[in-house]
PDB file with SEQRES, HELIX, SHEET and CRYST1 records, atoms N, CA, C and O in Angstrom:
SEQRES   1 A   81  UNK UNK UNK UNK UNK UNK UNK UNK UNK UNK UNK UNK UNK          
SEQRES   2 A   81  UNK UNK UNK UNK UNK UNK UNK UNK UNK UNK UNK UNK UNK          
SEQRES   3 A   81  UNK UNK UNK UNK UNK UNK UNK UNK UNK UNK UNK UNK UNK          
SEQRES   4 A   81  UNK UNK UNK UNK UNK UNK UNK UNK UNK UNK UNK UNK UNK          
SEQRES   5 A   81  UNK UNK UNK UNK UNK UNK UNK UNK UNK UNK UNK UNK UNK          
SEQRES   6 A   81  UNK UNK UNK UNK UNK UNK UNK UNK UNK UNK UNK UNK UNK          
SEQRES   7 A   81  UNK UNK UNK                                                  
HELIX    1 AA1 UNK A    7  UNK A   17  1                                  11    
HELIX    2 AA2 UNK A   21  UNK A   23  5                                   3    
HELIX    3 AA3 UNK A   59  UNK A   76  1                                  18    
SHEET    1 AA1 3 UNK A  24  UNK A  26  0                                        
SHEET    2 AA1 3 UNK A  37  UNK A  46 -1                                        
SHEET    3 AA1 3 UNK A  30  UNK A  34 -1                                        
SHEET    1 AA2 2 UNK A  37  UNK A  46  0                                        
SHEET    2 AA2 2 UNK A  49  UNK A  56 -1                                        
CRYST1    1.000    1.000    1.000  90.00  90.00  90.00 P 1           1          
ATOM      1  N   UNK A   1       5.563  -4.227 -12.849  1.00  0.00           N  
ATOM      2  CA  UNK A   1       4.863  -5.467 -12.575  1.00  0.00           C  
ATOM      3  C   UNK A   1       5.155  -5.888 -11.141  1.00  0.00           C  
ATOM      4  O   UNK A   1       6.308  -5.843 -10.714  1.00  0.00           O  
ATOM      5  N   UNK A   2       4.144  -6.293 -10.396  1.00  0.00           N  
ATOM      6  CA  UNK A   2       4.358  -6.622  -8.998  1.00  0.00           C  
ATOM      7  C   UNK A   2       4.884  -8.042  -8.838  1.00  0.00           C  
ATOM      8  O   UNK A   2       4.769  -8.881  -9.731  1.00  0.00           O  
ATOM      9  N   UNK A   3       5.453  -8.273  -7.689  1.00  0.00           N  
ATOM     10  CA  UNK A   3       6.019  -9.565  -7.360  1.00  0.00           C  
ATOM     11  C   UNK A   3       4.920 -10.621  -7.276  1.00  0.00           C  
ATOM     12  O   UNK A   3       3.805 -10.317  -6.853  1.00  0.00           O  
ATOM     13  N   UNK A   4       5.219 -11.860  -7.675  1.00  0.00           N  
ATOM     14  CA  UNK A   4       4.203 -12.910  -7.550  1.00  0.00           C  
ATOM     15  C   UNK A   4       3.873 -13.215  -6.088  1.00  0.00           C  
ATOM     16  O   UNK A   4       2.863 -13.861  -5.810  1.00  0.00           O  
ATOM     17  N   UNK A   5       4.698 -12.766  -5.163  1.00  0.00           N  
ATOM     18  CA  UNK A   5       4.442 -13.012  -3.742  1.00  0.00           C  
ATOM     19  C   UNK A   5       3.471 -12.007  -3.142  1.00  0.00           C  
ATOM     20  O   UNK A   5       2.900 -12.273  -2.085  1.00  0.00           O  
ATOM     21  N   UNK A   6       3.267 -10.864  -3.783  1.00  0.00           N  
ATOM     22  CA  UNK A   6       2.302  -9.865  -3.339  1.00  0.00           C  
ATOM     23  C   UNK A   6       2.502  -9.475  -1.876  1.00  0.00           C  
ATOM     24  O   UNK A   6       1.567  -9.540  -1.077  1.00  0.00           O  
ATOM     25  N   UNK A   7       3.702  -9.076  -1.535  1.00  0.00           N  
ATOM     26  CA  UNK A   7       4.010  -8.715  -0.150  1.00  0.00           C  
ATOM     27  C   UNK A   7       3.160  -7.554   0.345  1.00  0.00           C  
ATOM     28  O   UNK A   7       2.753  -7.546   1.507  1.00  0.00           O  
ATOM     29  N   UNK A   8       2.883  -6.574  -0.510  1.00  0.00           N  
ATOM     30  CA  UNK A   8       2.049  -5.442  -0.081  1.00  0.00           C  
ATOM     31  C   UNK A   8       0.650  -5.913   0.290  1.00  0.00           C  
ATOM     32  O   UNK A   8       0.081  -5.440   1.274  1.00  0.00           O  
ATOM     33  N   UNK A   9       0.091  -6.831  -0.477  1.00  0.00           N  
ATOM     34  CA  UNK A   9      -1.233  -7.349  -0.171  1.00  0.00           C  
ATOM     35  C   UNK A   9      -1.205  -8.159   1.129  1.00  0.00           C  
ATOM     36  O   UNK A   9      -2.104  -8.033   1.960  1.00  0.00           O  
ATOM     37  N   UNK A  10      -0.183  -8.980   1.300  1.00  0.00           N  
ATOM     38  CA  UNK A  10      -0.060  -9.760   2.537  1.00  0.00           C  
ATOM     39  C   UNK A  10       0.047  -8.841   3.752  1.00  0.00           C  
ATOM     40  O   UNK A  10      -0.569  -9.094   4.787  1.00  0.00           O  
ATOM     41  N   UNK A  11       0.828  -7.779   3.619  1.00  0.00           N  
ATOM     42  CA  UNK A  11       0.992  -6.833   4.709  1.00  0.00           C  
ATOM     43  C   UNK A  11      -0.321  -6.127   5.004  1.00  0.00           C  
ATOM     44  O   UNK A  11      -0.704  -5.997   6.166  1.00  0.00           O  
ATOM     45  N   UNK A  12      -1.005  -5.676   3.983  1.00  0.00           N  
ATOM     46  CA  UNK A  12      -2.298  -5.020   4.153  1.00  0.00           C  
ATOM     47  C   UNK A  12      -3.286  -5.941   4.861  1.00  0.00           C  
ATOM     48  O   UNK A  12      -3.977  -5.515   5.786  1.00  0.00           O  
ATOM     49  N   UNK A  13      -3.359  -7.193   4.436  1.00  0.00           N  
ATOM     50  CA  UNK A  13      -4.272  -8.156   5.053  1.00  0.00           C  
ATOM     51  C   UNK A  13      -3.922  -8.392   6.520  1.00  0.00           C  
ATOM     52  O   UNK A  13      -4.814  -8.449   7.367  1.00  0.00           O  
ATOM     53  N   UNK A  14      -2.642  -8.528   6.825  1.00  0.00           N  
ATOM     54  CA  UNK A  14      -2.202  -8.743   8.205  1.00  0.00           C  
ATOM     55  C   UNK A  14      -2.572  -7.548   9.083  1.00  0.00           C  
ATOM     56  O   UNK A  14      -3.071  -7.720  10.195  1.00  0.00           O  
ATOM     57  N   UNK A  15      -2.328  -6.357   8.586  1.00  0.00           N  
ATOM     58  CA  UNK A  15      -2.628  -5.170   9.374  1.00  0.00           C  
ATOM     59  C   UNK A  15      -4.132  -4.975   9.554  1.00  0.00           C  
ATOM     60  O   UNK A  15      -4.577  -4.558  10.624  1.00  0.00           O  
ATOM     61  N   UNK A  16      -4.912  -5.270   8.527  1.00  0.00           N  
ATOM     62  CA  UNK A  16      -6.368  -5.158   8.658  1.00  0.00           C  
ATOM     63  C   UNK A  16      -6.888  -6.098   9.731  1.00  0.00           C  
ATOM     64  O   UNK A  16      -7.822  -5.760  10.458  1.00  0.00           O  
ATOM     65  N   UNK A  17      -6.293  -7.269   9.832  1.00  0.00           N  
ATOM     66  CA  UNK A  17      -6.724  -8.258  10.824  1.00  0.00           C  
ATOM     67  C   UNK A  17      -6.213  -7.939  12.227  1.00  0.00           C  
ATOM     68  O   UNK A  17      -6.675  -8.530  13.203  1.00  0.00           O  
ATOM     69  N   UNK A  18      -5.267  -7.013  12.335  1.00  0.00           N  
ATOM     70  CA  UNK A  18      -4.621  -6.743  13.630  1.00  0.00           C  
ATOM     71  C   UNK A  18      -4.484  -5.255  13.915  1.00  0.00           C  
ATOM     72  O   UNK A  18      -3.382  -4.773  14.176  1.00  0.00           O  
ATOM     73  N   UNK A  19      -5.571  -4.535  13.870  1.00  0.00           N  
ATOM     74  CA  UNK A  19      -5.490  -3.145  14.301  1.00  0.00           C  
ATOM     75  C   UNK A  19      -5.539  -2.095  13.222  1.00  0.00           C  
ATOM     76  O   UNK A  19      -5.472  -0.903  13.521  1.00  0.00           O  
ATOM     77  N   UNK A  20      -5.654  -2.495  11.994  1.00  0.00           N  
ATOM     78  CA  UNK A  20      -5.866  -1.512  10.945  1.00  0.00           C  
ATOM     79  C   UNK A  20      -4.635  -1.086  10.185  1.00  0.00           C  
ATOM     80  O   UNK A  20      -3.515  -1.109  10.694  1.00  0.00           O  
ATOM     81  N   UNK A  21      -4.880  -0.695   8.940  1.00  0.00           N  
ATOM     82  CA  UNK A  21      -3.806  -0.277   8.053  1.00  0.00           C  
ATOM     83  C   UNK A  21      -3.385   1.160   8.300  1.00  0.00           C  
ATOM     84  O   UNK A  21      -2.391   1.613   7.731  1.00  0.00           O  
ATOM     85  N   UNK A  22      -4.122   1.894   9.142  1.00  0.00           N  
ATOM     86  CA  UNK A  22      -3.763   3.275   9.444  1.00  0.00           C  
ATOM     87  C   UNK A  22      -2.429   3.398  10.153  1.00  0.00           C  
ATOM     88  O   UNK A  22      -1.861   4.487  10.224  1.00  0.00           O  
ATOM     89  N   UNK A  23      -1.929   2.303  10.672  1.00  0.00           N  
ATOM     90  CA  UNK A  23      -0.630   2.303  11.350  1.00  0.00           C  
ATOM     91  C   UNK A  23       0.535   2.347  10.361  1.00  0.00           C  
ATOM     92  O   UNK A  23       1.655   2.700  10.730  1.00  0.00           O  
ATOM     93  N   UNK A  24       0.267   1.987   9.106  1.00  0.00           N  
ATOM     94  CA  UNK A  24       1.312   1.899   8.078  1.00  0.00           C  
ATOM     95  C   UNK A  24       1.438   3.216   7.332  1.00  0.00           C  
ATOM     96  O   UNK A  24       0.437   3.812   6.934  1.00  0.00           O  
ATOM     97  N   UNK A  25       2.668   3.663   7.145  1.00  0.00           N  
ATOM     98  CA  UNK A  25       2.928   4.872   6.364  1.00  0.00           C  
ATOM     99  C   UNK A  25       4.027   4.573   5.361  1.00  0.00           C  
ATOM    100  O   UNK A  25       5.082   4.045   5.710  1.00  0.00           O  
ATOM    101  N   UNK A  26       3.760   4.922   4.104  1.00  0.00           N  
ATOM    102  CA  UNK A  26       4.776   4.802   3.055  1.00  0.00           C  
ATOM    103  C   UNK A  26       5.444   6.160   2.909  1.00  0.00           C  
ATOM    104  O   UNK A  26       4.774   7.153   2.622  1.00  0.00           O  
ATOM    105  N   UNK A  27       6.739   6.214   3.099  1.00  0.00           N  
ATOM    106  CA  UNK A  27       7.468   7.462   2.925  1.00  0.00           C  
ATOM    107  C   UNK A  27       7.479   7.898   1.469  1.00  0.00           C  
ATOM    108  O   UNK A  27       7.194   7.116   0.562  1.00  0.00           O  
ATOM    109  N   UNK A  28       7.811   9.142   1.274  1.00  0.00           N  
ATOM    110  CA  UNK A  28       7.907   9.698  -0.081  1.00  0.00           C  
ATOM    111  C   UNK A  28       8.978   8.934  -0.859  1.00  0.00           C  
ATOM    112  O   UNK A  28      10.107   8.819  -0.382  1.00  0.00           O  
ATOM    113  N   UNK A  29       8.656   8.409  -2.042  1.00  0.00           N  
ATOM    114  CA  UNK A  29       9.653   7.668  -2.828  1.00  0.00           C  
ATOM    115  C   UNK A  29      10.839   8.561  -3.199  1.00  0.00           C  
ATOM    116  O   UNK A  29      10.676   9.738  -3.520  1.00  0.00           O  
ATOM    117  N   UNK A  30      12.017   7.979  -3.147  1.00  0.00           N  
ATOM    118  CA  UNK A  30      13.253   8.691  -3.496  1.00  0.00           C  
ATOM    119  C   UNK A  30      13.785   8.083  -4.786  1.00  0.00           C  
ATOM    120  O   UNK A  30      14.049   6.882  -4.859  1.00  0.00           O  
ATOM    121  N   UNK A  31      13.938   8.923  -5.796  1.00  0.00           N  
ATOM    122  CA  UNK A  31      14.461   8.452  -7.084  1.00  0.00           C  
ATOM    123  C   UNK A  31      15.949   8.765  -7.145  1.00  0.00           C  
ATOM    124  O   UNK A  31      16.374   9.890  -6.885  1.00  0.00           O  
ATOM    125  N   UNK A  32      16.725   7.753  -7.491  1.00  0.00           N  
ATOM    126  CA  UNK A  32      18.170   7.926  -7.621  1.00  0.00           C  
ATOM    127  C   UNK A  32      18.656   7.274  -8.900  1.00  0.00           C  
ATOM    128  O   UNK A  32      17.864   6.908  -9.769  1.00  0.00           O  
ATOM    129  N   UNK A  33      19.937   7.137  -9.003  1.00  0.00           N  
ATOM    130  CA  UNK A  33      20.511   6.518 -10.187  1.00  0.00           C  
ATOM    131  C   UNK A  33      20.526   7.461 -11.369  1.00  0.00           C  
ATOM    132  O   UNK A  33      20.468   8.682 -11.225  1.00  0.00           O  
ATOM    133  N   UNK A  34      20.605   6.859 -12.536  1.00  0.00           N  
ATOM    134  CA  UNK A  34      20.658   7.619 -13.778  1.00  0.00           C  
ATOM    135  C   UNK A  34      19.288   7.686 -14.429  1.00  0.00           C  
ATOM    136  O   UNK A  34      18.437   6.838 -14.157  1.00  0.00           O  
ATOM    137  N   UNK A  35      19.060   8.663 -15.271  1.00  0.00           N  
ATOM    138  CA  UNK A  35      17.778   8.827 -15.946  1.00  0.00           C  
ATOM    139  C   UNK A  35      17.405   7.580 -16.751  1.00  0.00           C  
ATOM    140  O   UNK A  35      16.235   7.200 -16.796  1.00  0.00           O  
ATOM    141  N   UNK A  36      18.387   6.946 -17.383  1.00  0.00           N  
ATOM    142  CA  UNK A  36      18.113   5.761 -18.197  1.00  0.00           C  
ATOM    143  C   UNK A  36      18.027   4.482 -17.359  1.00  0.00           C  
ATOM    144  O   UNK A  36      17.584   3.445 -17.852  1.00  0.00           O  
ATOM    145  N   UNK A  37      18.449   4.557 -16.103  1.00  0.00           N  
ATOM    146  CA  UNK A  37      18.441   3.391 -15.232  1.00  0.00           C  
ATOM    147  C   UNK A  37      18.215   3.826 -13.786  1.00  0.00           C  
ATOM    148  O   UNK A  37      19.124   3.737 -12.960  1.00  0.00           O  
ATOM    149  N   UNK A  38      17.000   4.297 -13.476  1.00  0.00           N  
ATOM    150  CA  UNK A  38      16.751   4.825 -12.132  1.00  0.00           C  
ATOM    151  C   UNK A  38      16.637   3.722 -11.081  1.00  0.00           C  
ATOM    152  O   UNK A  38      16.378   2.561 -11.396  1.00  0.00           O  
ATOM    153  N   UNK A  39      16.833   4.110  -9.849  1.00  0.00           N  
ATOM    154  CA  UNK A  39      16.530   3.255  -8.707  1.00  0.00           C  
ATOM    155  C   UNK A  39      15.565   4.026  -7.815  1.00  0.00           C  
ATOM    156  O   UNK A  39      15.614   5.253  -7.732  1.00  0.00           O  
ATOM    157  N   UNK A  40      14.704   3.293  -7.163  1.00  0.00           N  
ATOM    158  CA  UNK A  40      13.719   3.888  -6.267  1.00  0.00           C  
ATOM    159  C   UNK A  40      13.928   3.329  -4.867  1.00  0.00           C  
ATOM    160  O   UNK A  40      14.190   2.138  -4.698  1.00  0.00           O  
ATOM    161  N   UNK A  41      13.811   4.184  -3.877  1.00  0.00           N  
ATOM    162  CA  UNK A  41      13.872   3.768  -2.485  1.00  0.00           C  
ATOM    163  C   UNK A  41      12.584   4.203  -1.801  1.00  0.00           C  
ATOM    164  O   UNK A  41      12.148   5.347  -1.934  1.00  0.00           O  
ATOM    165  N   UNK A  42      11.985   3.273  -1.071  1.00  0.00           N  
ATOM    166  CA  UNK A  42      10.748   3.534  -0.340  1.00  0.00           C  
ATOM    167  C   UNK A  42      10.916   3.010   1.082  1.00  0.00           C  
ATOM    168  O   UNK A  42      11.448   1.920   1.294  1.00  0.00           O  
ATOM    169  N   UNK A  43      10.458   3.795   2.048  1.00  0.00           N  
ATOM    170  CA  UNK A  43      10.513   3.406   3.453  1.00  0.00           C  
ATOM    171  C   UNK A  43       9.097   3.139   3.939  1.00  0.00           C  
ATOM    172  O   UNK A  43       8.190   3.939   3.707  1.00  0.00           O  
ATOM    173  N   UNK A  44       8.913   2.018   4.610  1.00  0.00           N  
ATOM    174  CA  UNK A  44       7.625   1.674   5.217  1.00  0.00           C  
ATOM    175  C   UNK A  44       7.776   1.766   6.726  1.00  0.00           C  
ATOM    176  O   UNK A  44       8.675   1.164   7.313  1.00  0.00           O  
ATOM    177  N   UNK A  45       6.878   2.534   7.349  1.00  0.00           N  
ATOM    178  CA  UNK A  45       6.919   2.737   8.795  1.00  0.00           C  
ATOM    179  C   UNK A  45       5.613   2.297   9.430  1.00  0.00           C  
ATOM    180  O   UNK A  45       4.540   2.429   8.841  1.00  0.00           O  
ATOM    181  N   UNK A  46       5.724   1.776  10.636  1.00  0.00           N  
ATOM    182  CA  UNK A  46       4.559   1.454  11.449  1.00  0.00           C  
ATOM    183  C   UNK A  46       4.643   2.286  12.713  1.00  0.00           C  
ATOM    184  O   UNK A  46       5.660   2.282  13.408  1.00  0.00           O  
ATOM    185  N   UNK A  47       3.577   2.991  13.003  1.00  0.00           N  
ATOM    186  CA  UNK A  47       3.531   3.837  14.196  1.00  0.00           C  
ATOM    187  C   UNK A  47       4.749   4.760  14.286  1.00  0.00           C  
ATOM    188  O   UNK A  47       5.272   5.001  15.374  1.00  0.00           O  
ATOM    189  N   UNK A  48       5.192   5.272  13.144  1.00  0.00           N  
ATOM    190  CA  UNK A  48       6.290   6.229  13.100  1.00  0.00           C  
ATOM    191  C   UNK A  48       7.687   5.627  13.158  1.00  0.00           C  
ATOM    192  O   UNK A  48       8.671   6.366  13.164  1.00  0.00           O  
ATOM    193  N   UNK A  49       7.795   4.302  13.200  1.00  0.00           N  
ATOM    194  CA  UNK A  49       9.100   3.636  13.270  1.00  0.00           C  
ATOM    195  C   UNK A  49       9.356   2.863  11.974  1.00  0.00           C  
ATOM    196  O   UNK A  49       8.492   2.120  11.508  1.00  0.00           O  
ATOM    197  N   UNK A  50      10.539   3.041  11.399  1.00  0.00           N  
ATOM    198  CA  UNK A  50      10.870   2.347  10.148  1.00  0.00           C  
ATOM    199  C   UNK A  50      10.952   0.840  10.380  1.00  0.00           C  
ATOM    200  O   UNK A  50      11.663   0.363  11.265  1.00  0.00           O  
ATOM    201  N   UNK A  51      10.203   0.107   9.561  1.00  0.00           N  
ATOM    202  CA  UNK A  51      10.218  -1.352   9.624  1.00  0.00           C  
ATOM    203  C   UNK A  51      10.749  -1.981   8.342  1.00  0.00           C  
ATOM    204  O   UNK A  51      11.115  -3.156   8.337  1.00  0.00           O  
ATOM    205  N   UNK A  52      10.796  -1.217   7.259  1.00  0.00           N  
ATOM    206  CA  UNK A  52      11.278  -1.772   6.000  1.00  0.00           C  
ATOM    207  C   UNK A  52      11.719  -0.669   5.055  1.00  0.00           C  
ATOM    208  O   UNK A  52      11.174   0.434   5.053  1.00  0.00           O  
ATOM    209  N   UNK A  53      12.731  -1.002   4.245  1.00  0.00           N  
ATOM    210  CA  UNK A  53      13.265  -0.063   3.259  1.00  0.00           C  
ATOM    211  C   UNK A  53      13.615  -0.874   2.022  1.00  0.00           C  
ATOM    212  O   UNK A  53      14.399  -1.822   2.083  1.00  0.00           O  
ATOM    213  N   UNK A  54      13.022  -0.488   0.899  1.00  0.00           N  
ATOM    214  CA  UNK A  54      13.280  -1.203  -0.341  1.00  0.00           C  
ATOM    215  C   UNK A  54      13.888  -0.302  -1.387  1.00  0.00           C  
ATOM    216  O   UNK A  54      13.437   0.825  -1.589  1.00  0.00           O  
ATOM    217  N   UNK A  55      14.911  -0.797  -2.052  1.00  0.00           N  
ATOM    218  CA  UNK A  55      15.530  -0.085  -3.166  1.00  0.00           C  
ATOM    219  C   UNK A  55      15.573  -1.038  -4.353  1.00  0.00           C  
ATOM    220  O   UNK A  55      16.197  -2.097  -4.295  1.00  0.00           O  
ATOM    221  N   UNK A  56      14.903  -0.645  -5.426  1.00  0.00           N  
ATOM    222  CA  UNK A  56      14.812  -1.478  -6.622  1.00  0.00           C  
ATOM    223  C   UNK A  56      14.727  -0.594  -7.860  1.00  0.00           C  
ATOM    224  O   UNK A  56      14.686   0.632  -7.755  1.00  0.00           O  
ATOM    225  N   UNK A  57      14.700  -1.213  -9.015  1.00  0.00           N  
ATOM    226  CA  UNK A  57      14.680  -0.507 -10.290  1.00  0.00           C  
ATOM    227  C   UNK A  57      13.333   0.082 -10.672  1.00  0.00           C  
ATOM    228  O   UNK A  57      13.262   0.921 -11.570  1.00  0.00           O  
ATOM    229  N   UNK A  58      12.266  -0.339 -10.011  1.00  0.00           N  
ATOM    230  CA  UNK A  58      10.950   0.252 -10.238  1.00  0.00           C  
ATOM    231  C   UNK A  58      10.343   0.613  -8.889  1.00  0.00           C  
ATOM    232  O   UNK A  58      10.708   0.049  -7.857  1.00  0.00           O  
ATOM    233  N   UNK A  59       9.420   1.552  -8.915  1.00  0.00           N  
ATOM    234  CA  UNK A  59       8.773   1.982  -7.686  1.00  0.00           C  
ATOM    235  C   UNK A  59       7.975   0.836  -7.058  1.00  0.00           C  
ATOM    236  O   UNK A  59       8.011   0.638  -5.844  1.00  0.00           O  
ATOM    237  N   UNK A  60       7.264   0.093  -7.884  1.00  0.00           N  
ATOM    238  CA  UNK A  60       6.487  -1.035  -7.376  1.00  0.00           C  
ATOM    239  C   UNK A  60       7.359  -2.094  -6.725  1.00  0.00           C  
ATOM    240  O   UNK A  60       7.009  -2.629  -5.673  1.00  0.00           O  
ATOM    241  N   UNK A  61       8.485  -2.397  -7.338  1.00  0.00           N  
ATOM    242  CA  UNK A  61       9.392  -3.400  -6.784  1.00  0.00           C  
ATOM    243  C   UNK A  61      10.013  -2.909  -5.473  1.00  0.00           C  
ATOM    244  O   UNK A  61      10.238  -3.702  -4.560  1.00  0.00           O  
ATOM    245  N   UNK A  62      10.288  -1.619  -5.379  1.00  0.00           N  
ATOM    246  CA  UNK A  62      10.833  -1.059  -4.136  1.00  0.00           C  
ATOM    247  C   UNK A  62       9.810  -1.175  -3.012  1.00  0.00           C  
ATOM    248  O   UNK A  62      10.173  -1.495  -1.880  1.00  0.00           O  
ATOM    249  N   UNK A  63       8.535  -0.919  -3.309  1.00  0.00           N  
ATOM    250  CA  UNK A  63       7.482  -1.060  -2.302  1.00  0.00           C  
ATOM    251  C   UNK A  63       7.310  -2.515  -1.887  1.00  0.00           C  
ATOM    252  O   UNK A  63       7.109  -2.811  -0.709  1.00  0.00           O  
ATOM    253  N   UNK A  64       7.390  -3.420  -2.855  1.00  0.00           N  
ATOM    254  CA  UNK A  64       7.290  -4.849  -2.536  1.00  0.00           C  
ATOM    255  C   UNK A  64       8.414  -5.272  -1.597  1.00  0.00           C  
ATOM    256  O   UNK A  64       8.179  -6.016  -0.645  1.00  0.00           O  
ATOM    257  N   UNK A  65       9.627  -4.806  -1.858  1.00  0.00           N  
ATOM    258  CA  UNK A  65      10.762  -5.154  -1.012  1.00  0.00           C  
ATOM    259  C   UNK A  65      10.586  -4.581   0.392  1.00  0.00           C  
ATOM    260  O   UNK A  65      10.857  -5.267   1.377  1.00  0.00           O  
ATOM    261  N   UNK A  66      10.139  -3.343   0.492  1.00  0.00           N  
ATOM    262  CA  UNK A  66       9.906  -2.740   1.814  1.00  0.00           C  
ATOM    263  C   UNK A  66       8.831  -3.524   2.562  1.00  0.00           C  
ATOM    264  O   UNK A  66       8.977  -3.788   3.756  1.00  0.00           O  
ATOM    265  N   UNK A  67       7.760  -3.896   1.878  1.00  0.00           N  
ATOM    266  CA  UNK A  67       6.692  -4.681   2.509  1.00  0.00           C  
ATOM    267  C   UNK A  67       7.205  -6.040   2.960  1.00  0.00           C  
ATOM    268  O   UNK A  67       6.836  -6.520   4.032  1.00  0.00           O  
ATOM    269  N   UNK A  68       8.061  -6.669   2.144  1.00  0.00           N  
ATOM    270  CA  UNK A  68       8.641  -7.962   2.518  1.00  0.00           C  
ATOM    271  C   UNK A  68       9.434  -7.840   3.819  1.00  0.00           C  
ATOM    272  O   UNK A  68       9.350  -8.704   4.692  1.00  0.00           O  
ATOM    273  N   UNK A  69      10.203  -6.760   3.937  1.00  0.00           N  
ATOM    274  CA  UNK A  69      10.987  -6.542   5.150  1.00  0.00           C  
ATOM    275  C   UNK A  69      10.097  -6.302   6.364  1.00  0.00           C  
ATOM    276  O   UNK A  69      10.385  -6.791   7.457  1.00  0.00           O  
ATOM    277  N   UNK A  70       9.016  -5.548   6.170  1.00  0.00           N  
ATOM    278  CA  UNK A  70       8.078  -5.316   7.276  1.00  0.00           C  
ATOM    279  C   UNK A  70       7.480  -6.641   7.735  1.00  0.00           C  
ATOM    280  O   UNK A  70       7.424  -6.921   8.932  1.00  0.00           O  
ATOM    281  N   UNK A  71       7.034  -7.452   6.783  1.00  0.00           N  
ATOM    282  CA  UNK A  71       6.453  -8.751   7.131  1.00  0.00           C  
ATOM    283  C   UNK A  71       7.457  -9.630   7.875  1.00  0.00           C  
ATOM    284  O   UNK A  71       7.100 -10.288   8.852  1.00  0.00           O  
ATOM    285  N   UNK A  72       8.690  -9.643   7.424  1.00  0.00           N  
ATOM    286  CA  UNK A  72       9.728 -10.445   8.085  1.00  0.00           C  
ATOM    287  C   UNK A  72       9.943  -9.967   9.517  1.00  0.00           C  
ATOM    288  O   UNK A  72      10.079 -10.769  10.441  1.00  0.00           O  
ATOM    289  N   UNK A  73       9.970  -8.666   9.680  1.00  0.00           N  
ATOM    290  CA  UNK A  73      10.191  -8.099  11.011  1.00  0.00           C  
ATOM    291  C   UNK A  73       9.003  -8.369  11.938  1.00  0.00           C  
ATOM    292  O   UNK A  73       9.188  -8.697  13.110  1.00  0.00           O  
ATOM    293  N   UNK A  74       7.792  -8.229  11.411  1.00  0.00           N  
ATOM    294  CA  UNK A  74       6.610  -8.516  12.218  1.00  0.00           C  
ATOM    295  C   UNK A  74       6.539  -9.992  12.583  1.00  0.00           C  
ATOM    296  O   UNK A  74       6.114 -10.343  13.683  1.00  0.00           O  
ATOM    297  N   UNK A  75       6.952 -10.848  11.669  1.00  0.00           N  
ATOM    298  CA  UNK A  75       6.979 -12.279  11.949  1.00  0.00           C  
ATOM    299  C   UNK A  75       7.946 -12.585  13.095  1.00  0.00           C  
ATOM    300  O   UNK A  75       7.649 -13.412  13.956  1.00  0.00           O  
ATOM    301  N   UNK A  76       9.095 -11.921  13.103  1.00  0.00           N  
ATOM    302  CA  UNK A  76      10.073 -12.130  14.178  1.00  0.00           C  
ATOM    303  C   UNK A  76       9.520 -11.656  15.521  1.00  0.00           C  
ATOM    304  O   UNK A  76       9.923 -12.155  16.572  1.00  0.00           O  
ATOM    305  N   UNK A  77       8.594 -10.690  15.486  1.00  0.00           N  
ATOM    306  CA  UNK A  77       7.982 -10.168  16.708  1.00  0.00           C  
ATOM    307  C   UNK A  77       6.687 -10.932  17.063  1.00  0.00           C  
ATOM    308  O   UNK A  77       5.975 -10.568  17.999  1.00  0.00           O  
ATOM    309  N   UNK A  78       6.403 -11.991  16.297  1.00  0.00           N  
ATOM    310  CA  UNK A  78       5.181 -12.795  16.488  1.00  0.00           C  
ATOM    311  C   UNK A  78       3.919 -11.956  16.362  1.00  0.00           C  
ATOM    312  O   UNK A  78       2.963 -12.153  17.113  1.00  0.00           O  
ATOM    313  N   UNK A  79       3.910 -11.019  15.416  1.00  0.00           N  
ATOM    314  CA  UNK A  79       2.755 -10.178  15.152  1.00  0.00           C  
ATOM    315  C   UNK A  79       1.886 -10.878  14.133  1.00  0.00           C  
ATOM    316  O   UNK A  79       1.995 -10.624  12.934  1.00  0.00           O  
ATOM    317  N   UNK A  80       1.015 -11.767  14.611  1.00  0.00           N  
ATOM    318  CA  UNK A  80       0.152 -12.528  13.710  1.00  0.00           C  
ATOM    319  C   UNK A  80      -1.248 -12.608  14.287  1.00  0.00           C  
ATOM    320  O   UNK A  80      -1.507 -12.174  15.409  1.00  0.00           O  
ATOM    321  N   UNK A  81      -2.146 -13.176  13.489  1.00  0.00           N  
ATOM    322  CA  UNK A  81      -3.544 -13.343  13.939  1.00  0.00           C  
ATOM    323  C   UNK A  81      -3.597 -14.286  15.101  1.00  0.00           C  
ATOM    324  O   UNK A  81      -4.676 -14.560  15.626  1.00  0.00           O  
TER     325      UNK A  81                                                      
END                                                                             
């Protein structure tokens, strides 16, 4: 289940308004932990540079966390409309 904040959607919308989503790359998900309690790690990169890394109990939650970090970092760089 995705986060009520929808960070991936917010990130997609921001990138579409500012140069396109083609700049965003989701790295191959890494599964860790135990079979009964896995953890997922996902890296989000812009233009080949890591901007966010999320590790959570589900793949969707890991992507949401990575997207949240990307948005926070872009906000600090004043990357807005």
